[in-house]
C-alpha positions as CSV (number, residue, x, y, z in Angstrom):
1,M,74.7,-96.7,-135.0
2,S,72.7,-99.9,-134.8
3,T,69.0,-100.1,-133.9
4,E,70.0,-101.8,-130.6
5,Q,72.3,-99.0,-129.4
6,V,69.6,-96.4,-128.9
7,I,66.9,-97.3,-126.4
8,L,64.1,-94.9,-125.9
9,N,62.7,-94.6,-122.4
10,K,61.4,-91.8,-120.2
11,D,64.9,-90.2,-119.7
12,T,66.0,-90.5,-123.3
13,H,62.6,-89.2,-124.5
14,D,62.9,-86.1,-122.3
15,N,66.5,-85.5,-123.4
16,I,65.5,-85.8,-127.1
17,V,62.5,-83.5,-126.6
18,D,64.9,-80.9,-125.2
19,M,67.2,-81.3,-128.1
20,M,64.3,-81.0,-130.6
21,K,63.2,-77.8,-128.9
22,S,66.6,-76.3,-129.2
23,V,67.2,-73.2,-131.3
24,D,70.5,-74.9,-132.3
25,T,69.9,-76.8,-135.6
26,E,72.7,-79.2,-134.8
27,N,70.8,-80.4,-131.6
28,R,67.7,-81.1,-133.7
29,V,69.7,-83.0,-136.3
30,V,71.4,-85.2,-133.6
31,A,67.9,-85.8,-132.0
32,L,66.5,-86.9,-135.3
33,N,69.5,-89.1,-136.0
34,C,68.8,-90.8,-132.7
35,I,65.2,-91.3,-133.6
36,E,66.2,-92.7,-137.0
37,N,68.3,-95.4,-135.4
38,V,65.7,-97.0,-133.2
39,D,63.3,-99.8,-134.0
40,F,60.2,-98.1,-135.2
41,N,57.6,-100.6,-133.9
42,K,59.3,-101.1,-130.5
43,N,59.6,-97.4,-129.9
44,L,56.4,-96.1,-131.6
45,T,55.0,-94.4,-128.5
46,Y,58.2,-92.4,-127.9
47,I,58.5,-91.6,-131.6
48,L,54.9,-90.3,-131.8
49,L,55.4,-88.2,-128.7
50,L,58.7,-86.9,-130.0
51,R,56.9,-85.9,-133.2
52,K,54.1,-84.3,-131.1
53,Q,56.3,-82.5,-128.5
54,G,59.4,-81.8,-130.4
55,E,59.8,-78.7,-132.6
56,A,61.7,-80.0,-135.5
57,S,60.1,-79.1,-138.8
58,A,58.6,-81.5,-141.3
59,S,61.5,-80.9,-143.7
60,E,64.0,-81.6,-140.9
61,W,62.2,-84.9,-140.1
62,K,62.2,-85.9,-143.8
63,E,65.9,-85.0,-144.3
64,H,67.4,-86.4,-141.0
65,A,65.0,-89.2,-140.2
66,P,63.8,-90.3,-143.7
67,N,63.0,-93.9,-142.9
68,T,61.1,-92.9,-139.7
69,S,59.3,-90.2,-141.7
70,K,58.2,-92.8,-144.3
71,M,57.0,-95.1,-141.5
72,L,55.0,-92.3,-139.8
73,T,53.4,-91.4,-143.2
74,G,52.6,-95.1,-143.6
75,I,50.6,-95.2,-140.4
76,G,48.7,-92.0,-141.5
77,I,50.7,-89.2,-140.0
78,N,50.9,-86.1,-142.1
79,L,54.3,-84.6,-141.3
80,D,53.2,-81.2,-142.7
81,S,50.5,-80.8,-140.0
82,S,50.3,-80.9,-136.3
83,L,49.9,-84.3,-134.6
84,T,47.1,-84.2,-132.0
85,W,47.1,-86.0,-128.6
86,K,43.9,-87.7,-129.8
87,Q,45.6,-89.0,-133.0
88,V,48.6,-90.3,-130.9
89,L,46.2,-92.2,-128.6
90,E,44.1,-93.6,-131.4
91,I,47.3,-95.0,-133.1
92,L,48.6,-96.5,-129.9
93,I,45.3,-98.3,-129.2
94,K,44.9,-99.4,-132.8
95,R,48.4,-100.9,-132.8
96,K,47.8,-102.6,-129.5
97,T,50.6,-100.8,-127.7
98,P,51.8,-102.3,-124.4
99,A,50.1,-101.0,-121.2
100,E,53.3,-99.3,-119.9
101,D,53.5,-97.3,-123.1
102,I,49.9,-96.2,-122.7
103,Q,50.8,-95.1,-119.2
104,F,53.7,-93.1,-120.5
105,Y,51.4,-91.4,-123.0
106,L,48.9,-90.6,-120.2
107,D,51.7,-89.1,-118.1
108,R,52.7,-86.8,-120.9
109,F,49.1,-85.9,-121.8
110,A,48.3,-85.1,-118.2
111,G,51.4,-82.9,-117.9
112,H,50.4,-81.1,-121.1
113,L,46.9,-80.5,-119.6
114,F,48.4,-79.1,-116.5
115,T,50.8,-76.8,-118.4
116,S,47.9,-75.6,-120.6
117,I,45.7,-74.8,-117.6
118,K,48.5,-72.8,-116.0
119,G,49.1,-71.0,-119.4
120,L,45.5,-69.9,-119.4
121,G,46.2,-67.7,-116.4
122,Y,45.2,-70.1,-113.6
123,D,48.5,-69.5,-111.8
124,F,46.8,-69.4,-108.4
125,I,46.6,-73.2,-108.6
126,D,49.1,-74.8,-106.2
127,T,48.3,-78.4,-107.0
128,L,46.3,-80.0,-109.8
129,E,45.2,-83.6,-109.9
130,I,44.1,-85.0,-113.3
131,K,42.8,-88.5,-113.8
132,V,42.8,-89.7,-117.3
133,K,41.1,-93.0,-118.3
134,V,41.1,-94.8,-121.6
135,N,39.9,-98.3,-122.7
136,T,42.4,-100.5,-124.4
137,E,42.8,-104.2,-125.1
138,H,44.6,-104.3,-121.8
139,G,41.4,-103.1,-120.1
140,E,40.9,-99.7,-118.6
141,Q,44.1,-97.7,-118.3
142,S,44.1,-94.7,-116.0
143,R,46.6,-92.4,-114.6
144,T,46.2,-89.9,-111.9
145,I,48.8,-87.1,-112.1
146,S,49.3,-84.6,-109.3
147,E,51.3,-81.6,-110.3
148,S,52.5,-79.0,-107.9
149,V,53.9,-75.6,-108.6
């Protein structure tokens, strides 16, 4: 599989996250092989979010996506510990990620906040609107997310 065959976008990201959360080891291996076969720099946002949101272990990353694991380690990611939302954003800003990738990150972060709030027992909330703003070299990036139950 060449690096040009696999293109990460919203849909492929969501599919790979689902595969990485699977109890089936084979699904996680296929997901990590997909990640291994993309251009690291062009897909950094998706790779970081897959590391954050997926449930593949550090040893699975190292075995099935060894080059990607080395690249992640090279930018300061410790595969043996949890990657925080803040760390992801700091890396994206430091590496001057395109504005649309920052927006994708903000979408995922806002969705995480919504799920977390619901998980705390605030299940009486029908709709939640979250506005997230960050300053990047592209200027202020913001995203308002409205989630409904």
